[in-house]
VOGU-3710 file (C-alpha; in Angstrom, 3 decimals, decimal comma):
1> mvlkvadrgk> -22,890/12,032/-38,556  -20,515/10,763/-35,855  -21,412/11,770/-32,314  -18,910/11,983/-29,506  -18,564/9,157/-26,986  -17,233/10,448/-23,658  -13,858/9,120/-22,597  -15,032/8,451/-19,034  -17,130/5,529/-20,248  -14,221/3,928/-22,081
11> mppfivmdvm> -13,105/1,863/-19,121  -12,159/-1,805/-18,969  -15,052/-4,191/-18,297  -15,645/-5,734/-14,899  -14,504/-9,127/-16,174  -16,356/-11,182/-13,566  -19,594/-9,877/-15,065  -18,468/-11,048/-18,492  -17,723/-14,488/-17,026  -21,190/-14,530/-15,449
21> qaaslreskg> -22,692/-13,741/-18,845  -20,754/-16,585/-20,499  -21,829/-18,961/-17,732  -25,467/-17,918/-18,143  -25,233/-18,499/-21,883  -23,895/-22,014/-21,280  -26,764/-22,705/-18,879  -29,329/-21,371/-21,363  -28,126/-23,991/-23,830  -28,556/-26,806/-21,331
31> gdvlhlevgq> -24,998/-26,934/-20,004  -24,324/-27,198/-16,293  -22,195/-24,611/-14,477  -20,526/-24,621/-11,079  -20,389/-20,934/-10,151  -17,046/-20,092/-8,575  -16,770/-16,795/-10,424  -19,018/-14,379/-8,557  -18,676/-13,085/-5,013  -22,305/-13,589/-4,128
41> pstkapskvi> -23,672/-15,703/-1,272  -25,963/-18,457/-2,477  -28,125/-18,016/0,624  -31,148/-15,733/0,947  -31,284/-12,619/3,092  -31,922/-13,310/6,803  -35,480/-14,419/7,554  -36,153/-11,371/9,746  -35,104/-9,093/6,890  -37,515/-10,816/4,506
51> aaaktalend> -40,315/-10,602/7,080  -39,645/-6,886/7,627  -39,734/-6,293/3,874  -43,088/-8,066/3,548  -44,559/-5,957/6,349  -43,224/-2,770/4,769  -44,701/-3,658/1,390  -48,119/-4,053/2,970  -48,042/-1,060/5,301  -45,565/1,551/4,110
61> klgytpalgl> -45,945/3,907/1,163  -42,209/3,494/0,414  -41,575/7,103/-0,519  -38,267/8,914/-0,554  -36,166/8,972/2,598  -33,591/11,599/3,596  -30,525/11,426/1,362  -28,420/10,141/4,265  -30,888/7,348/4,984  -33,477/6,545/7,646
71> lklradiakh> -32,553/7,640/11,165  -33,439/4,226/12,597  -31,144/2,421/10,190  -28,303/4,848/10,876  -28,800/4,395/14,619  -28,673/0,610/14,162  -25,417/0,985/12,230  -23,990/3,135/15,042  -24,888/0,434/17,578  -23,223/-2,165/15,351
81> ykdwydvdvp> -19,941/-0,228/15,503  -20,172/0,073/19,262  -20,906/-3,625/19,693  -18,314/-4,912/17,199  -15,444/-2,436/17,515  -16,198/-0,440/20,675  -16,191/2,689/18,520  -18,661/5,537/19,012  -19,859/6,938/15,679  -22,130/10,020/15,650
91> lerivatkgs> -25,219/9,678/13,465  -24,063/12,732/11,501  -21,192/10,660/10,110  -23,317/7,688/9,001  -24,649/7,599/5,442  -26,792/4,842/3,933  -26,037/4,356/0,237  -27,304/2,494/-2,810  -24,867/-0,355/-2,312  -21,184/0,093/-1,582
101> saafilsfma> -20,726/1,007/-5,252  -22,546/4,319/-4,680  -20,470/4,799/-1,544  -17,257/4,571/-3,572  -18,543/7,133/-6,063  -19,622/9,516/-3,304  -16,391/9,130/-1,351  -14,128/9,621/-4,365  -16,073/12,651/-5,558  -16,151/14,252/-2,115
111> afdpgdrvvm> -12,527/13,572/-1,206  -10,578/14,046/-4,448  -10,284/16,481/-7,331  -9,342/15,609/-10,925  -5,606/15,011/-11,073  -5,301/13,823/-7,473  -3,324/10,601/-6,937  -4,894/7,697/-5,064  -2,979/4,536/-4,169  -4,311/0,991/-3,865
121> aspgypayrn> -2,873/-2,509/-3,736  -2,713/-4,635/-6,857  -4,263/-7,196/-7,027  -7,380/-5,394/-5,881  -11,014/-4,706/-6,622  -11,094/-3,344/-10,208  -13,908/-0,851/-9,651  -11,622/1,301/-7,473  -9,320/2,229/-10,320  -12,045/2,308/-12,975
131> ilkslgitpi> -14,279/4,691/-10,998  -11,295/6,888/-10,155  -10,255/7,095/-13,807  -13,777/8,005/-14,895  -13,664/10,913/-12,440  -10,314/12,164/-13,714  -8,490/10,976/-10,594  -5,199/9,122/-11,067  -5,106/5,584/-9,611  -1,664/4,407/-8,516
141> siltelkhrf> -1,189/0,663/-8,103  1,266/-0,858/-5,649  2,334/-4,243/-6,985  2,022/-6,351/-3,853  3,081/-9,977/-3,586  2,349/-12,958/-1,384  5,191/-11,906/0,943  3,222/-8,688/1,559  0,032/-10,735/1,925  -1,198/-8,700/-1,061
151> qptvalleel> -1,654/-5,676/1,221  -0,021/-2,217/1,142  2,692/-1,454/3,659  4,323/1,782/4,763  7,575/0,639/3,129  5,815/0,139/-0,211  4,169/3,563/0,087  7,510/5,208/0,761  9,014/3,510/-2,279  6,621/5,458/-4,499
161> gqpidgliia> 8,747/8,556/-3,957  5,901/10,888/-4,950  3,195/12,657/-2,942  -0,216/11,011/-2,881  -3,644/12,266/-1,905  -5,429/9,070/-0,940  -4,951/5,445/0,068  -7,587/2,750/-0,401  -7,261/-0,357/1,743  -9,458/-3,456/1,817
171> spsnpagtmi> -9,456/-5,983/4,638  -10,490/-8,718/4,014  -9,420/-8,028/0,465  -10,860/-8,972/-2,873  -9,459/-11,134/-4,532  -6,921/-12,467/-2,040  -8,994/-12,564/1,152  -6,022/-11,359/3,218  -6,488/-9,103/6,237  -4,681/-6,193/7,855
181> gyqqmqelsn> -3,890/-6,769/11,525  -4,064/-4,124/14,228  -0,359/-3,220/14,189  -0,258/-2,829/10,407  -3,500/-0,824/10,481  -1,950/1,438/13,094  1,164/1,920/10,964  -0,851/2,772/7,856  -3,105/5,102/9,847  -0,148/6,946/11,389
191> yckkkeirli> 1,491/7,305/7,982  -1,677/8,755/6,475  -2,093/11,200/9,348  1,523/12,317/9,111  1,455/12,747/5,324  -2,105/14,192/5,251  -3,343/11,341/3,052  -7,047/10,553/2,945  -7,554/6,966/4,147  -10,491/5,030/2,665
201> sdeiyhgvny> -11,152/1,592/4,112  -13,282/-0,970/2,258  -14,717/-3,208/4,978  -17,548/-4,903/3,093  -16,302/-8,395/3,999  -16,157/-7,746/7,741  -17,858/-10,598/9,531  -16,769/-13,070/6,865  -13,533/-14,037/8,589  -11,981/-17,212/9,935
211> eqkpvsalet> -8,930/-17,411/12,225  -8,750/-13,737/13,149  -11,079/-10,822/13,768  -11,000/-7,922/11,291  -9,840/-4,487/12,396  -11,782/-1,404/11,367  -9,774/1,625/10,285  -11,914/3,602/12,732  -10,122/1,848/15,593  -6,804/3,473/14,686
221> hpeslvinsf> -7,848/6,447/12,565  -11,150/8,016/13,698  -11,207/10,380/10,699  -10,829/7,652/8,089  -13,600/7,064/5,571  -15,099/3,596/5,957  -17,325/1,792/3,453  -19,412/-1,274/4,209  -22,424/-3,114/2,836  -25,248/-5,490/3,665
231> skyfsmtgwr> -24,347/-7,557/0,592  -21,776/-10,035/1,845  -22,102/-10,852/5,554  -25,881/-10,474/5,489  -26,369/-12,124/2,036  -28,210/-9,098/0,602  -26,441/-8,415/-2,698  -29,564/-7,656/-4,737  -31,015/-5,353/-2,089  -28,404/-2,762/-3,135
241> lgwmivpedl> -27,764/-1,194/0,246  -24,490/-0,121/1,787  -23,238/2,512/4,169  -20,397/4,933/4,779  -18,782/6,370/7,887  -17,562/9,762/6,695  -15,180/12,159/8,447  -16,757/15,381/9,653  -15,098/17,531/7,009  -16,727/15,506/4,201
251> arsveclaqn> -20,192/15,048/5,720  -21,949/17,954/4,032  -20,244/17,344/0,678  -21,327/13,712/0,707  -24,872/14,700/1,628  -25,157/17,210/-1,219  -23,698/14,749/-3,712  -26,091/12,033/-2,518  -29,080/14,368/-2,807  -28,261/15,256/-6,383
261> mfispptlsq> -27,020/11,908/-7,655  -29,192/9,328/-5,890  -32,029/11,197/-4,074  -32,079/8,469/-1,436  -31,136/4,820/-0,956  -33,843/2,197/-1,675  -36,517/2,684/0,984  -37,694/-0,927/1,169  -34,121/-2,138/1,596  -33,479/0,401/4,359
271> iaasaafdsy> -36,556/-0,595/6,354  -35,770/-4,293/6,018  -32,034/-3,917/6,691  -32,556/-2,833/10,280  -33,653/-6,402/10,954  -30,257/-7,628/9,744  -28,761/-6,448/13,024  -31,047/-8,910/14,798  -29,844/-11,706/12,499  -26,221/-12,267/13,483
281> eeaednvkry> -26,834/-15,927/14,326  -28,140/-16,639/10,842  -25,232/-14,747/9,265  -22,732/-16,687/11,388  -24,229/-19,961/10,189  -23,409/-18,838/6,646  -19,833/-18,017/7,650  -19,478/-21,529/9,088  -20,504/-22,881/5,692  -17,960/-20,664/3,935
291> ainrsilmne> -15,306/-21,956/6,319  -16,079/-25,538/5,297  -15,870/-24,610/1,612  -12,613/-22,770/2,238  -11,101/-25,851/3,891  -12,194/-28,048/1,003  -10,485/-25,821/-1,555  -7,342/-25,232/0,511  -6,988/-28,988/1,025  -7,963/-30,215/-2,452
301> lpssgldkla> -6,568/-27,645/-4,878  -2,867/-28,376/-4,158  -3,308/-31,974/-5,339  -4,541/-30,629/-8,679  -1,393/-28,533/-9,072  -2,855/-25,275/-7,754  -0,547/-25,094/-4,754  0,349/-21,389/-4,596  -2,645/-19,907/-2,801  -3,204/-16,705/-0,848
311> padgafyiya> -4,061/-17,334/2,825  -7,778/-16,373/2,535  -8,087/-14,976/6,065  -11,549/-13,658/5,231  -14,074/-13,032/2,453  -14,890/-16,072/0,304  -12,161/-16,208/-2,317  -9,100/-18,259/-3,144  -6,496/-16,404/-5,196  -4,316/-18,904/-7,038
321> diahftndsa> -1,085/-18,640/-9,009  -1,420/-20,534/-12,305  1,866/-19,395/-13,907  3,048/-23,016/-14,196  -0,042/-23,781/-16,299  -0,511/-20,671/-18,433  0,229/-16,998/-19,008  -3,270/-16,453/-20,385  -5,668/-16,526/-17,432  -8,606/-15,306/-19,520
331> gfckrmleev> -8,181/-18,147/-22,007  -7,574/-20,614/-19,165  -10,858/-19,665/-17,456  -12,715/-19,691/-20,768  -11,544/-23,238/-21,512  -12,353/-24,419/-17,989  -15,912/-23,163/-18,363  -16,351/-24,627/-21,845  -14,739/-28,004/-21,130  -15,765/-28,852/-17,559
341> gvactpgldf> -18,389/-26,253/-16,626  -16,468/-24,552/-13,813  -16,712/-20,748/-13,882  -13,785/-18,815/-12,357  -12,541/-15,248/-12,754  -9,193/-14,521/-14,447  -6,712/-12,527/-12,394  -6,580/-9,814/-15,054  -9,722/-8,393/-13,478  -7,763/-7,607/-10,316
351> dpdrgdstlr> -4,199/-7,124/-11,547  -3,841/-5,756/-15,101  -0,030/-5,982/-14,884  0,388/-9,588/-13,719  -3,076/-11,128/-13,633  -2,487/-13,214/-16,737  -1,033/-15,858/-14,423  -3,595/-15,874/-11,604  -7,256/-16,662/-11,062  -9,878/-16,187/-8,353
361> lsfsgaehdv> -12,257/-18,879/-7,137  -15,273/-17,949/-5,017  -16,446/-20,406/-2,372  -19,673/-18,623/-1,388  -21,863/-21,306/-2,954  -23,072/-24,727/-1,884  -20,645/-27,243/-0,386  -21,507/-29,951/-2,929  -20,708/-27,542/-5,772  -17,290/-26,798/-4,285
371> idackrikaw> -16,542/-30,511/-3,889  -17,665/-31,210/-7,465  -15,611/-28,259/-8,770  -12,465/-29,612/-7,120  -12,993/-32,995/-8,784  -13,552/-31,429/-12,191  -10,579/-29,076/-11,917  -8,289/-31,856/-10,804  -9,331/-34,153/-13,653  -9,042/-31,323/-16,172
381> lkk> -5,571/-30,228/-15,077  -4,282/-33,821/-14,920  -5,147/-34,508/-18,578
//
């Protein structure tokens, strides 16, 4: 008997997770690995978050919360938007979620029907297109280049020549780390308003920025749908807690979807996460460390031959062109891991059309690991 396997599960893998698995296997056999593959801070959650979690474990029954999340946490998120962006967000529009991943699922399901067309930049975060496909929504990739700073522009949208239902933007972006400035955000917002396109802004790397301050889509488009997370800036990846700012017309749909699909976000994480908003100083210390690692890579990689790099305005990634070395980024990264113990992610994860000649390096780890990785890469490429 042969049973059916649903098509929605037949999606490409999230390659960075495969690289992590290969790196773990090498470590299990006694090999050393410098982890530049995964976008995960090497630091713990802020100390006040950990203390709040310990108190909650001892004193709270940790039952279900409302599907939209605890009122206190949502109020803290609202204050964060007022303090950081001078934007007033009603509590009714704030939704706590089981990581930003759940927020993407909820937003796509609430905003789009099967057959709708949603545009995103390529290279870009692979889960966007894979989740959309699994829901029967059509992802449309704009092939951006360094001259576009790997970000969508109104001109590129107009070149599509076909109507679209949604636009996903990410600033700072993954994998390139580039950011959308205020003027460009305004242009994209105005275009979406004019064309009645749903704008979804991935802002999970806000706070992890260097020379310039990130712009929230809410500053130029109050009815945009914004997704954020405690994972990156607050070093809370395993706590699986994110949030959404939803437009009024989607609020009830998102709530009903959340009730049925997730019941509620993790209660312990919600209670503890409120303390994150009293931990900016600790988070900023981490960003200072990322900035040092970023400078090391930007200064050292060109001497190894990796001299075509995205600007990395924010996040903690370097996106490098390796076309002069190979047209097989997966094999290139596999050999680098096997031969010198440096784990990186092939560009195919982020750009299925052209990613065979790019790779992403994460600099969210320890400074000494980044320095050692540069030495190993340089020696390996100079052979």
